[in-house]
C-alpha positions as CSV (number, residue, x, y, z in Angstrom):
1,M,-7.2,68.7,65.1
2,A,-5.6,68.7,61.6
3,D,-6.5,72.4,61.2
4,R,-5.0,73.2,64.5
5,M,-1.8,71.4,63.6
6,N,-1.2,73.9,60.8
7,E,-1.6,76.9,63.1
8,N,1.3,78.7,64.7
9,S,-0.9,80.2,67.5
10,P,-0.6,78.7,71.0
11,E,-3.0,76.0,72.1
12,W,-3.8,75.0,75.7
13,V,-3.1,71.8,77.6
14,D,-3.9,70.7,81.1
15,V,-0.8,70.2,83.2
16,S,-1.7,66.5,83.7
17,Q,-1.3,66.1,79.9
18,L,2.2,67.5,79.6
19,R,4.5,65.4,77.5
20,L,8.2,65.3,76.7
21,G,8.6,67.2,73.5
22,L,5.9,69.8,74.0
23,F,7.1,73.4,73.4
24,I,5.4,75.5,76.1
25,E,4.9,79.1,77.1
26,L,4.5,80.0,80.7
27,D,2.4,83.1,81.6
28,L,4.4,83.8,84.7
29,G,7.0,86.5,85.5
30,W,10.6,85.4,85.1
31,M,11.1,85.4,88.9
32,A,8.1,83.1,89.4
33,H,9.6,80.0,87.9
34,P,13.0,78.3,87.9
35,F,13.6,78.1,84.2
36,P,16.1,80.3,82.3
37,S,13.3,81.1,79.8
38,S,9.5,81.1,79.9
39,R,9.4,79.5,76.4
40,F,11.1,76.1,76.0
41,K,10.6,72.5,74.9
42,I,10.1,70.0,77.7
43,S,13.0,67.6,77.8
44,S,12.8,65.9,81.2
45,V,10.2,64.6,83.7
46,K,11.7,66.9,86.3
47,Q,10.6,69.9,84.2
48,I,7.0,68.5,84.0
49,A,7.0,68.0,87.8
50,A,8.2,71.5,88.3
51,I,5.6,73.0,86.0
52,R,2.8,71.2,87.9
53,D,4.3,72.4,91.1
54,L,3.8,76.0,90.0
55,G,0.1,75.7,90.9
56,V,-1.2,76.3,87.3
57,K,-3.9,74.1,85.8
58,R,-3.1,74.7,82.1
59,V,-0.3,76.1,80.0
60,R,0.0,77.2,76.4
61,F,2.0,75.2,73.9
62,L,3.1,75.7,70.2
63,S,2.4,72.6,68.1
64,A,4.7,73.9,65.3
65,K,7.7,73.8,67.6
66,S,6.7,70.6,69.5
67,D,7.6,67.1,68.6
68,P,4.9,65.5,66.5
69,D,4.5,62.4,68.7
70,A,4.0,64.7,71.8
71,V,1.3,66.7,70.0
72,A,-0.5,63.6,68.8
73,S,-0.7,62.2,72.3
74,T,-2.0,65.4,73.9
75,D,-5.6,66.2,74.7
76,W,-5.9,69.9,73.9
77,L,-8.2,72.3,75.8
78,P,-10.2,75.1,74.3
79,S,-8.2,78.4,74.2
80,P,-9.7,81.6,75.7
81,S,-10.4,82.9,72.2
82,M,-12.8,79.9,71.7
83,G,-15.1,80.8,74.5
84,Q,-13.0,80.1,77.6
85,T,-14.0,82.7,80.1
86,S,-12.1,81.6,83.2
87,D,-8.6,82.7,83.9
88,P,-6.3,80.7,81.6
89,L,-4.1,79.8,84.6
90,P,-6.6,79.5,87.4
91,V,-5.0,79.1,90.8
92,Q,-5.9,79.9,94.4
93,A,-4.6,83.3,95.3
94,I,-2.9,82.1,98.5
95,D,-1.4,79.1,96.8
96,A,-0.2,81.2,93.8
97,G,1.5,83.6,96.2
98,F,3.2,80.7,98.0
99,K,4.4,79.1,94.8
100,E,5.7,82.3,93.3
101,T,7.6,83.1,96.5
102,R,9.1,79.6,96.5
103,Q,10.1,79.8,92.8
104,R,11.6,83.2,93.4
105,Q,13.7,81.7,96.2
106,L,14.8,78.9,94.0
107,R,15.9,81.2,91.3
108,V,17.8,83.4,93.8
109,M,19.5,80.3,95.1
110,T,20.5,79.2,91.6
111,L,21.9,82.7,90.8
112,E,23.8,82.7,94.0
113,E,25.3,79.3,93.3
114,Q,26.4,80.5,89.9
115,K,27.9,83.7,91.3
116,Q,29.8,81.7,94.0
117,S,31.1,79.3,91.4
118,L,32.5,82.1,89.3
119,I,34.0,83.8,92.3
120,A,35.7,80.6,93.4
121,C,37.2,80.2,89.9
122,E,38.3,83.8,89.8
123,R,40.0,83.5,93.2
124,M,41.9,80.4,92.1
125,F,43.0,82.1,88.9
126,A,44.1,85.2,90.7
127,E,46.1,83.2,93.2
128,A,47.6,81.2,90.4
129,A,48.6,84.4,88.6
130,R,50.2,85.7,91.8
131,Q,52.1,82.5,92.4
132,S,53.2,82.5,88.7
133,K,54.5,86.1,89.0
134,R,56.3,85.2,92.2
135,V,58.1,82.4,90.4
136,M,59.1,84.6,87.5
137,D,60.3,87.3,89.9
138,Q,62.7,84.8,91.5
139,V,63.9,83.1,88.3
140,L,67.0,85.3,87.9
141,T,68.0,85.7,91.5
142,E,66.9,82.5,93.2
143,P,66.4,79.8,90.4
144,Q,66.2,76.8,92.7
145,M,63.5,78.4,94.9
146,A,61.6,79.5,91.8
147,A,61.8,75.9,90.5
148,D,60.5,74.4,93.8
149,Q,57.6,76.9,93.9
150,C,56.7,76.2,90.3
151,R,56.7,72.5,90.8
152,A,54.5,72.9,93.9
153,L,52.1,75.1,91.9
154,I,51.8,72.6,89.1
155,R,51.3,69.6,91.4
156,G,48.3,71.5,92.9
157,Y,46.8,71.9,89.4
158,V,47.4,68.2,88.5
159,D,46.0,67.0,91.8
160,D,42.8,69.1,91.2
161,M,42.5,67.7,87.7
162,S,43.0,64.1,88.8
163,C,39.3,63.4,89.4
164,D,37.1,60.8,87.9
165,G,34.5,63.2,86.9
166,E,34.3,65.7,84.0
167,I,36.0,69.1,84.0
168,A,34.6,72.3,82.6
169,I,36.6,75.1,81.1
170,R,35.3,78.4,82.6
171,L,35.4,81.9,81.1
172,L,36.4,84.5,83.8
173,S,35.7,88.2,84.0
174,Q,37.9,90.7,82.2
175,N,39.4,92.1,85.4
176,M,42.0,89.4,85.8
177,G,45.1,91.5,85.2
178,G,47.4,92.2,82.3
179,S,49.1,89.9,79.7
180,A,52.3,89.3,81.7
181,N,50.3,87.8,84.6
182,T,47.5,86.0,82.7
183,H,49.3,84.5,79.8
184,P,51.3,81.9,81.7
185,V,48.2,80.8,83.7
186,N,46.0,80.6,80.6
187,V,48.7,78.5,78.7
188,T,49.3,76.3,81.7
189,V,45.6,75.5,82.4
190,L,44.9,74.7,78.8
191,C,48.0,72.7,78.3
192,L,47.2,70.6,81.4
193,L,43.6,70.1,80.3
194,L,44.8,69.0,76.8
195,G,47.4,66.7,78.4
196,R,44.7,65.2,80.5
197,A,42.5,64.6,77.4
198,L,45.5,63.0,75.7
199,G,46.0,60.6,78.6
200,L,49.4,61.9,79.9
201,S,50.8,60.4,83.1
202,Q,51.0,62.4,86.3
203,N,54.8,63.0,85.8
204,E,54.3,64.0,82.2
205,M,51.5,66.4,83.3
206,C,53.9,68.0,85.9
207,D,56.7,68.4,83.4
208,L,54.2,69.9,80.9
209,G,52.8,72.3,83.5
210,V,56.3,73.5,84.6
211,A,57.3,74.1,81.0
212,A,54.0,76.0,80.2
213,T,54.4,78.3,83.2
214,L,58.1,79.1,82.4
215,H,58.1,78.9,78.6
216,D,58.6,82.6,78.1
217,M,61.1,83.2,81.0
218,G,63.9,84.0,78.6
219,K,62.1,87.3,77.8
220,L,63.1,88.5,81.3
221,E,66.6,89.3,79.9
222,L,65.2,91.0,76.8
223,P,64.0,94.7,76.4
224,T,60.3,95.0,76.5
225,R,60.0,96.2,72.9
226,V,60.9,92.7,71.7
227,H,58.7,90.7,74.1
228,E,55.9,90.4,71.6
229,F,56.5,89.3,68.0
230,E,55.7,91.9,65.4
231,A,55.5,91.3,61.6
232,D,57.5,94.4,60.9
233,F,60.5,93.5,63.1
234,S,63.8,94.4,61.6
235,P,66.2,91.4,61.2
236,F,68.0,92.5,64.3
237,D,64.9,92.7,66.4
238,L,63.6,89.4,65.1
239,K,66.8,87.6,66.0
240,H,66.7,89.4,69.4
241,Y,63.1,88.2,70.0
242,Q,63.8,84.6,68.9
243,S,66.8,84.5,71.4
244,H,64.3,84.2,74.3
245,V,64.1,80.5,73.6
246,D,67.8,79.8,74.1
247,L,67.9,82.2,77.1
248,G,65.0,80.2,78.6
249,V,66.8,76.9,78.1
250,L,69.8,78.3,80.0
251,M,67.6,79.4,82.8
252,A,65.9,76.0,82.9
253,E,69.3,74.4,83.3
254,R,70.2,76.7,86.2
255,M,66.9,75.7,87.8
256,A,67.6,72.0,87.3
257,L,64.3,71.4,85.6
258,S,63.6,67.9,84.3
259,E,64.9,67.0,80.8
260,A,61.3,66.8,79.5
261,A,60.5,70.3,80.8
262,R,63.7,71.7,79.3
263,I,63.0,70.1,75.9
264,A,59.4,71.6,75.9
265,I,60.8,75.0,76.7
266,A,63.4,74.6,73.9
267,Q,60.8,73.6,71.4
268,H,57.8,75.8,72.2
269,H,58.2,77.7,68.9
270,E,59.1,74.7,66.7
271,L,56.3,73.8,64.2
272,E,55.3,70.5,62.7
273,D,56.2,71.6,59.1
274,G,59.7,72.8,60.1
275,S,58.9,76.5,59.8
276,G,59.4,77.3,63.5
277,F,62.5,78.4,65.4
278,P,65.2,78.3,66.6
279,L,66.2,74.8,65.1
280,R,63.5,74.4,62.5
281,A,62.7,71.0,63.9
282,K,59.8,69.1,62.4
283,G,57.5,66.1,62.9
284,G,59.0,63.4,64.9
285,Q,61.9,65.6,66.1
286,I,59.4,67.5,68.3
287,G,58.3,65.9,71.6
288,L,54.6,65.4,72.6
289,L,54.8,67.9,75.5
290,S,56.3,70.5,73.1
291,K,53.6,69.9,70.5
292,I,50.9,70.6,73.1
293,L,52.7,73.7,74.3
294,V,53.2,75.0,70.8
295,L,49.5,74.8,69.9
296,V,48.1,76.2,73.1
297,N,50.6,79.1,73.1
298,R,49.6,80.0,69.6
299,Y,45.9,79.9,70.4
300,E,46.4,82.0,73.5
301,N,48.5,84.6,71.6
302,L,45.8,84.8,68.9
303,C,43.0,85.4,71.5
304,N,45.1,87.8,73.7
305,H,47.4,89.6,71.3
306,G,49.9,92.0,72.8
307,R,48.0,94.7,70.9
308,P,44.3,94.2,71.8
309,E,43.1,95.6,68.5
310,K,44.8,92.6,66.8
311,A,43.2,90.0,69.0
312,I,40.5,87.7,67.5
313,T,37.7,85.8,69.1
314,P,38.2,82.2,70.4
315,H,36.0,80.8,67.6
316,E,38.0,82.8,65.0
317,A,41.3,81.6,66.5
318,L,40.3,77.9,66.3
319,A,38.9,78.4,62.8
320,L,42.2,80.1,61.7
321,I,44.4,77.4,63.2
322,F,42.3,74.6,61.6
323,A,41.7,76.1,58.2
324,Q,45.0,77.9,57.5
325,L,47.7,76.8,60.0
326,R,46.9,73.2,60.4
327,S,50.1,72.0,58.8
328,Q,52.1,73.6,61.6
329,F,50.6,71.5,64.4
330,D,50.4,67.8,65.2
331,E,47.2,66.3,63.8
332,K,46.3,64.3,66.9
333,V,47.0,67.1,69.3
334,L,45.1,69.6,67.2
335,N,42.0,67.3,66.9
336,S,42.0,66.7,70.6
337,F,42.3,70.4,71.3
338,I,39.3,71.2,69.1
339,R,37.3,68.4,70.7
340,M,38.2,69.7,74.1
341,M,37.4,73.4,73.4
342,G,34.4,72.8,71.2
343,I,33.6,74.7,68.1
344,Y,32.5,77.7,70.2
345,P,35.1,78.0,73.0
346,P,34.3,80.1,76.1
347,G,34.3,83.7,75.2
348,S,32.6,83.2,71.9
349,I,29.5,85.2,70.9
350,I,26.9,83.0,69.2
351,E,23.6,83.4,67.5
352,F,20.8,80.8,67.8
353,L,18.6,79.7,64.9
354,D,15.8,81.8,66.4
355,G,17.9,84.9,66.2
356,R,18.8,85.3,69.9
357,H,22.4,86.0,70.9
358,A,24.4,84.4,73.7
359,L,27.8,84.4,75.3
360,V,29.6,81.1,75.8
361,V,30.8,81.0,79.5
362,S,31.7,77.4,80.0
363,V,32.4,74.3,78.0
364,N,32.4,70.7,79.4
365,S,35.6,69.3,78.1
366,S,33.9,65.9,77.6
367,R,30.7,67.3,75.9
368,P,31.9,70.5,74.1
369,L,29.3,70.8,71.4
370,R,26.6,72.0,73.8
371,P,28.2,74.7,75.9
372,R,26.7,76.7,78.8
373,V,25.7,80.2,77.8
374,I,24.2,83.4,79.0
375,V,21.4,84.4,76.6
376,Y,20.7,88.1,75.9
377,D,17.2,88.9,77.2
378,P,16.3,92.6,77.4
379,L,13.4,91.7,79.8
380,T,15.8,90.0,82.3
381,P,18.4,92.2,84.2
382,K,21.8,91.0,83.3
383,S,22.6,90.6,86.9
384,E,19.8,88.1,87.1
385,A,20.5,86.1,83.9
386,L,20.7,82.4,84.5
387,I,23.2,80.3,82.7
388,L,21.5,78.1,80.1
389,D,23.1,74.6,79.6
390,L,22.5,73.7,75.9
391,E,23.0,70.0,76.8
392,Q,19.7,70.3,78.6
393,A,17.9,72.5,76.1
394,S,17.6,70.3,73.0
395,E,15.3,72.7,71.2
396,V,18.0,75.4,71.1
397,N,20.5,75.2,68.3
398,I,23.5,77.4,67.3
399,R,23.5,79.1,63.9
400,R,26.9,80.8,63.9
401,S,29.5,82.7,65.8
402,L,29.5,86.5,65.7
403,K,32.1,89.2,66.2
404,P,31.3,91.2,69.3
405,S,31.3,94.3,67.2
406,S,28.2,93.1,65.3
407,L,26.1,93.1,68.5
408,S,23.6,95.9,69.2
409,S,24.7,98.4,71.9
410,A,22.3,96.9,74.3
411,A,23.6,93.3,73.8
412,W,27.2,94.6,74.0
413,D,26.5,96.1,77.3
414,Y,24.7,93.0,78.5
415,F,27.7,90.7,77.7
416,L,30.5,93.2,78.2
417,P,32.8,91.2,75.8
418,R,36.2,90.6,77.3
419,K,39.3,92.6,76.2
420,R,41.2,89.6,77.5
421,I,40.1,85.9,77.5
422,C,41.0,84.2,80.7
423,Y,40.2,80.6,81.5
424,F,40.2,78.4,84.5
425,F,38.8,74.9,85.2
426,E,36.2,73.6,87.6
427,R,34.6,70.2,88.4
428,S,31.7,69.8,86.1
429,I,28.4,69.0,87.8
430,D,25.7,67.2,85.8
431,P,23.6,70.3,84.9
432,T,19.9,70.6,84.9
433,L,17.5,73.5,84.2
434,L,15.7,72.7,87.4
435,R,16.7,72.4,91.0
436,E,15.3,69.4,93.0
437,E,13.6,70.5,96.1
438,K,15.5,69.3,99.2
């Protein structure tokens, strides 16, 4: 057995001898089992039960990738190369057909659930974008009506987030509309999630959400050419651009927004080190709601720059803020934001230690270090790719984040990296790689 322990070639084990910690390989088509990959380390008894339920009598495992305790307690079987003449996975033909059909159905059901979950989030985001646009369209002509509609919109968000369970931050498709429609929704959703993580009261959450939705409304009275900050602005254009803050405050007063919401709008470009505008407030002069809005607005603008060629990835945006811009933001707010978003926020392209690439599609705001991802697998059609929850795949570890441009053309097509990063939230269900049979 000691000699075998040094080999990297697969060994065989009877399914009755399966243990937690064994790294196994299934000789079945990807539609014939419910796992995102045919090679994985067993991490739950439900996985063992599902493997036995496949109808196979033995499976291959790699001792080098398995936990030592699991290998030591396993009775190995002779491999086919050592004289085994029977089928390595002997099953009755009828039973095998039944099991394969059943597992195919389970996989199809899982894929459909994932599809419907994404569709539901995209519909809510699209409706939020439409309502946000409707509010902005009425700000100048019917300020009171716009304020009422905005408050109703935010109360809906806050009610949806007021659950005892965990919430996941979900990456949406790239067909969610342009910057003018998606920016307020992205900022509002992330502000409210961060406010929730910081323990804000319901009233504070509502004030924060209203301010986040309306923070840029002063730009409605400015020419389009100064809506987005540019480093080469002339002094005149820079002053013109910065005036959107004061214009927004005047509009907030006409809308009779709460004092807290007005202050957040007035301070949404003030920075902790005093380098912001228009008043160069610093530290304790800036309110908590403002500190949240300042940080989220900066992150969103880095990911979704007015000029797409200048946009950076979510991972790069967090790294830049933490490494180079940290003094501009409140330490507690920044740390909470990083914990909430994770090191690899949704939309990040990552590389595993084994060299595989994946797209982060969802992060549980309470367990952000093990996101949910779609793994690039050239043997699996991208329309059939299951979402892999790294929380349930302890053998999979992230090596680094990648720029989308570093991907192969095939992987690029598989992931279709987003030109715009759009986020929404959904209730987080305790994930598992396996479905329990009803």
